[in-house]
N, C-alpha and C positions, 0 to 999 in steps of 0.2 A: 865312099861308103858311108851311109848314115847310121844313126843309132837304131834304126828299125830293122837292120839286117841281123840275122842269127846264123850261126854255123848250122850245117845240115843236121848234126846229131842232136841239136836242141830245138829244131823247128817244131817238132811234135809237141813241145811243151809251151809254145808261144801263147796259145789260147788260155792255157792255165795261168801263165804269168800275168796276162792282162786281166783275168778275173779276180786275181788276188788284190786286196786293198792295201797291200804292203809293197813298198818300192823294191823292185828287183833289177839289179844291174849285172851284166855278164862281161867279164874281162878275159883276154887271152893270156898266153904265157908271157907275152911281152908287157903285160899289165895295161894294154890298150883297151879302152872301152868298146865293146862290140854291140851291146844292146841295152836298152833301158825301157821298162814298161811304162805305161802312161802314169801310173802312181809315182814312179821315180822321177819322170820328167816334170810332173806337177810340183813335186817337192823342190826340184832344182829351178823351177820357174822357166823351163825351156820347152820349146815345141819339138826340137830335134838337135842333135849335136853331130858335128863331123868328126871322123876318125883322123887321128894324127899322132905323131910320136910324142908331142907335148900334151896330148889329151889322154892322160893315164889315170888309173884309179888313185894312186898316191898323190898325183898332182891336183886332181879335181877335189878330192875329199879332204886332203891333209896339207896341201900346199908344199909338198916335199919334192925334192929333185931326184930322189932315189926311192926304191921300194922300201916299205916298212920292214924293220928288222924281224918282226915275227910273222911276216907274210906266209900264209900256208904254202905258197908256191916255192918258197925258199927253204922250208923246213922239211927235212927228210925223215924225221922220226914219227911223223903222223900225229904229233901233239896238237890238239885243237887250239885254234887262235881265239883269244878272248875278244868279246865285243869292244868296239872303240866308239868314242864320242867325238863328234865333229860339229863345228859351227860354220855354216856356209851362208853366203848372201845370195838370195834368189836372183837369177839372171834378169827377170822381168821387172822387179820393183826394188831390188836391193835390200829387201827385208832379211833379217837374220832368221835362219832355219837351223834348229838343233836336231841332230840326227844321232841315232844309235846304229852303228855300222857293224855288220858281222859277215866276214868273208869266209867261205869254205871252198876247198877244191872240189871240183865236180866235172868228170869226163874231160880231163885235160884243160879245163877252164876254171875261172874263179867265179863262183856264185856269190854275189854280194847282196844282202838284204838291208834295206833302209827303213828305219822306223822313225816317224816324225814324233819327237818328244818335246816339241816347242811349247805345247800347252802345259805339259807338266812342269817345264822349267819356269814358264811365266807364273804358274800357280804358286810354285815355291818362292819365287821372288816377291809376289804379292803378299804371301804369308809372312815373309821375313820383314817386309815394310810395315805390315799391320802390327805384328807382335814386337818388333824391334829387339828381339832377344834370341830368335832362332837363326842359326846359320844354315847356309845352304847345305842340304844333305843329298845323299845319293838319290836321284830320281829316276835313274835308268834301271829298269828291272831286267836283270840278267837272266837269260834263259840258257840253260845247257841243252845241247842237242843230244839226242839219242843216236847211238850207232844204228845204222840200217840193219833191220832184221832180215830183210829179204833183198839181197843184192840184185836179184833178177827182176824184181818188180819196180820199174822205173819211177812211177808216180809215188809209190809208198816211200821209196828212198828219198825222193825230193821233199815230200811232206815232212818226213822226220828230221830234215835239216832246217826246217823253218822254226823260229823261236816262239811263234804264237801257236796256241791250241787251235787246231783246224779239224772240222768235221764236215763230211758231205753226207747228205740225206736224200732219200727219194721223196716223191710227193706225199707219202704216207708217214713221213718223219722217221722212217727206219734208217738207221745208220748204215751207210755203204762203205765208208772209209774214214780213217782218222789217223793223226800222227801221235807220237808218244807224248807230246806236250799236253795232250788232253788229260792223260792220267796224272800228270804233275799238277795241273791247274784245278781240275775238277775232282780228283781223287775217286774216280769211278771207272771200274774196269769191266763191269758186267752189264752195262746198259745196252739195250737193244734199240731204243729210240732216243732221240735228242732230249725229250723231256725227262726220260729216266735218268739222264746224267745229273739231274738236280733232285732226284728222289721222288718225282711226281708219277702218279699212275695214269694220268690223263694229260693231254697237251696243255701247255701253259695258258692261263687266262690272258686275254688280250694279246695273243700271239700275233705278231705282224704278218705271219704267213697263214692266217686263217683261211684266206681265199687263194692260197697257192703262192709259189715263189716267183712266178712270172713277173718281171718288171721291178723286183726288189733290188735295191742297191745300197749297201752299207746302212741298213735300218737297225737302230740300236734298241736293245732291251736289257735291263739290269736285273740280276738275280742275287739273292742273298743265300750263300751256301757255306755252312759250317762257320758262321760268324764272319765270313769274308764276302766282299762284293765282287761279282764277276759280270762284266759287260759283254753281251753277245752281239756281234755284228752279223746281220743276215743279208745275204745277197743271192741273186739268181745263180744257179750252178752253170758253169760253161760246158758241162758234160751231159746235160739232159734236163728233165723237167723238175728236178729236185732243187735243193738249196745248198749253198756254201756257207758254213757257220764258222765264225772266227771268235774265239773267247780270250778275254784279257782280264787279269786280276787288277781291278781298279780301286781296291780298298784304300790304298794310300791317297789317291786323288780325292775320293769321296770324303775321307776323314779330314783332309785339308780343307775342303769346301765347308764341312760341318764346323770345323774350328773357326774358320773365318766368320761364318754366320753367328756362332756363339759369341765371338768377340764383339761383333757388331751389336748384338743384343745387349751385351754388358755395357757397351758405350752408351747405347740409347737409354738403358736403365739408369746409369749414373747421371746422364744429362737430365733425365726426368727428376731425379732426386735433387740435383743442384737447383733446377728451376723451381721446384716446390719449396725448397729452403728460401730461395729468394722471394717467392710469393708470400711465404709466411712472414719474412722480415718486413716486406712492404705492408702487409696487413697490420702488423704490430706498430708500425710507424704512423699509419694513416688512421686506423680505427680508434675512436675515442672510447668505444665500449668494450670492456673485457669480454662480455658475453659474445659479441660478434667475432672477436679473435678466437675464442675457444671453439665456437661453431665452425669457423673456417678451418681451424687445425684438425678437427675431427673429420670433416669432409675430405681434407687433403690426405690424412694419414691412412684412412681405411683402405683405399685401393693400393697405395704404395706398399703397405705392410701386410696386405691380404687378411684384414681383420674382419671377423663376423660379428663381434660384440665387444663394445668398449664403453667404459665409464670414466669420466674425468671430473675430479672434485677439487675445488680451489678453497683454501683456507681463507678465513677473514683475518683481520688484524688481531682479533682476540682468539686465542687457542680454544678449541672446542666448539667453534662456530664455523659453518660453511658459508662462504661468500657466494659461490656459484657452482653449480654442478650441471652436467649434461651427459647424454649417452647416445649410442647408436646400437641398434640390434638388441636392446634389452627391454623387458616389460617394466611397467611402473613398479610392480611388486619386487622384481629383481633389483631395480635401482634403489628402492627403499631399504632393502636388506643390505646392499653394499654401503649406502650412506651411513646407516646405523652402525655397521661394523667399523667404518672409518672414524666415527665419533667416539670410539672406545677410549678409555683412559690411557691404555698402553701406547696407542698410536699418537694421541694428542700430546702426551707427555714425553714422546720420543723414547720410551723405554723399549720399543720394538719398531722396526722399519717396515714390517709387512703384517698383513692381517692373517690371522689363523684361518686356514682353508675351511675349518669347521663352521665358521661364521659367514661363509660366502655361499651363494646359490649354485655354484658349479664345483665339480670335482677338481678341475685344474684351472689355475688362473696365473697369468703373468702380471706381476705387480711392479710398478716403477714409481719410486718416490720422486716428486718434483722438488728440487732444492733451489734455494736462493743463495744469497751471500752467506759465507761461513757455514754452509751446509744446513741452513734453516729449512724446516719443512714448510713448503708453501702449497702443497697439494699432492695428489696421487692419481696415477693412471692405472686402471685395472682392465685387463684384456681377457675376455672369456676364452678359455682354452689356451694352453701354452703354445709357443711357436715350435714348429717342427724343425726349422733350420736356424742357423745363426744370422742369415742375411736379414730376415725380418726384425730380429732383435736389434741388430745394428742400426737399422733404419729408425726404429722407435727411439733408441738411445740418442741418435744424431739429432732428432727433432726435439727431444724433451729438454735438452740443455738450454737452448735459447728460449724455449717456452717458460722454463722455470725462472730464468733471469727476468723475463718480461713480467711475469706474475709478481715476482719479488719487488720490482720497481713500482708496480701499481699498488702493492700493499704499502710500500714506503710513502707514496703520495697520499694514500688514505690515512696513514698514521699522522702525517703532518696536518691533514684537515681535521683530525680528531683532537688536536691539542686544545681546542676550545672547550673540550669536555673534561678538563683536569682542574683539580683544586690548586690554586696558586701557592698555598703554603706548603703542602705536602707533595704535590705532583701526582697525587692519586686521582682516580676518576671521581667526578662529581655526581650529584643526584640524578641529573638528566641522563648521563651515560648509563648509570646503574639501572634506571627504569627501562631504558631501551634493551639492555642486556637481559633483564628479567623477562621482557616480552619475547625475546628470541629463544630463551631457554624454555619458556612456556610452550612456544610453537614446537620445539624439539620434543618436549614431553608429550604433547598431544599427537604428534605424528609418529614418533618412534618409541614412546613409552620409556624415555630415559629420565629417571628421577633427578631432581636437583634440590638443594637446600639453601636456606638463608641463615647466616649467623650475624646477630647484631651485637656490637661491642660498644660499651659506654665507659669513658675514662672517669674514674672515681676522683673526687676532690679537685677537679680542675679549677673551680672558683677559688678554692683556698690557695692554690699555687699562684693564681693571678693576683689575689688581694695581698698575700703576705710577701711575695717575692717579685711581683711585677709580671706584666704580660709577656715579657721575654721568656721568663721561666715557664709560663703557661704554653707558649709556642713550642719551647723545647720539649715539654712534656708531650704535646700532641705529636711532634716529629718523632719522638722516641717510640711512641705507641705505633705510629704508622710504619716505621722501619721494621719493628719487630713482627708486626702482622704480615707485612709484605714478605719478609724472609721465611715465614712459616707456611706460606701458601704454595700450592702447585701452580705450574705455568698456565693451566687451563682455568684457574679460578679468577674472580674479579673482586678487587678491593676498592671500595669507594668511601669517601668522607662525605656524609650527608648533613652534618651539623657541626657545631663548635666542638663537642666532645664525643660525637657519635660516628661510628663506622659500621659498614655492612660488608660482609664477605659473601659473595655468591659462589657456592660450591657446585660445580657442574658434575653431572654423572655421580651423584651422591644421594644417600638416603638418610633417615633420621639417625641410624646407628653411626654412620660415618661422621655426621655433624657432631654428635655427642663425643665421639672419640677425639675429634679435632679440638673441641672446647676443653676436654680433659687435658690434652697435651699442652694447650696454651696456659691453663691455670697452674698445672703441676710442674711444668718444665720451662716454658718460654718466659712467663712473667714471674717466675719465682725469684725473689730477692733482687729485683731490678730497681735502680734508683737513678735520679739525675742530680747533678750538683746545682745547688741554688745559692751557695755562698761559701765562705771559707770554712772548710771542713764540715759543711752542712749539706745533707742530702735529703731529697724528697722522694718518697716511694712511688713507683709506677705500678698502679693497680687498676684492673679493668674488670667490669662485669659483663658476662656473656649470656646470650639466649639464642635458641635455634628453633627452626621448624623445617619440615621437608614434605615433599609431595606424596611420599608413601604413607603419610599419616594425616596430613591436613589438606584441605582444598586449596587450589592454587590462589584463589582470591583472598584467602585469609593468612597466607604465609607470613607477610610482614607483621601483621597484627599479632600473630601467635609468637613470633620471634621476639617482638617488643615485650609482650607479656612475660615471657620467660626471662628476658634480660632484667626487667624491673623486679621480678621475684628474686633473681640473683643479687641485685643491688640491695634489696631489703635485707637479705641474709648477710650481706657484707656489713651493713651498718648496725647490725645487731651486736657486732663485736668491735665496731669502730665508732668514734664520736662523729656525729654529723656536724658539718660546718654550715651554719646558718641555713 
């Protein structure tokens, strides 16, 4: 006897068994296998199987020598048997096949349904390997059978024992029959047609049965229903010209696929960021031009952080001066407004780490200070519109740290190059450096209308100190004045020694009133009762005359002349009360 033979009482259902895309196996009271449909034989990798005492359901599926303890043929209380899981090796190629097995008593026989869950098991395994943190979870979806409503209707009873949602329809898509699993999976009890099961008033778009069900075999279509994914398997009906529809809840499977894709996208994104960091590092090592590195950084960061407008400003070695600036997605007028706001006193003196939004050309701006060693300000990145998520902020932060260190190193190199512009006695800037700084401030004034002022300081009676106490005393007098002037300045100002006893202070972002207040503080507080020792118990007074001018009152070409004039006027006033020395 082969596995193709069926008892007489079941032969009427043979065509139905073969039409189902679910494995069906029939066993007798002795647990011997009587029949397997083509789907079951395909799962087992066999063409046919011979009957024998050793060829039992418990032996084939579970490798047991005796019937299962909860076999429905042994239980007299009618309690349903729960589905079982089994792993078999296909007879034809030895491959592992994972099955969900559900036996139920039927007409003095055992009706066993086989569901191939190998794909789901493999999917969970792949997910576990990708994420390395998920453990295998239950992948076998258990279905409870409904008790037969109509014991006299053979096919209805058989359908209700199947774990899958099954519907038969005529050529016009009108439902002819269904099992109770339909209501569990689709939550629809009033549908007249198959498309009404999903709440549609017309047949589904791109329905595989647009031209009829003839010739269709296990054609898949996925629907989204109440937030769950339901996959419909469409086949030609064995009972007529209509169709046989099998529905499965595949939400878990689709979600797992989505998570795998999401994880793969994350890995790709991280690799892109790491490669971009490496490219930026290579650019900073190879490029000799700061401008080239900044331009490369901007072109690199815009697509990574999804930026539509960005400005990057780099400080010069002198506070209050921009070495280089560049932007993407901004107009020249917007960039001018941003640069002027960055050159404000509070930012350049580090009194605040961000620009007041009132002085920027947009409502929302993400500002990032570029820092060098010891937190020194070396530049700033301003991004038009703040980020919506934390990922983009994290990317810009990740790239800004090495960029800040690179700019700081370039500034250090530039400072070393500028040592030639210092006075050997005091260490202050010399005339050449001052003249260049004044040119730069003049350019800022002409472009951004930022005022600046000059303060000229002349040491009184330096010749007397040199003649009476020696040039060492004169040098100490000069050093004392330079130290006190340097301590009185802001970090954004420039102090230079341009002659033997003459100093000039360039006050950035200052007007005439600011310069006068500064001179008043110098004369009334800084240089009040200051002396240097010139001998035993003998002191020499440190006295300085000052003059100032600023762009809000005088033309830029006359600033030094006007400041000198004011200084000489102050010196004349000084000698009205003091004896002149030669």
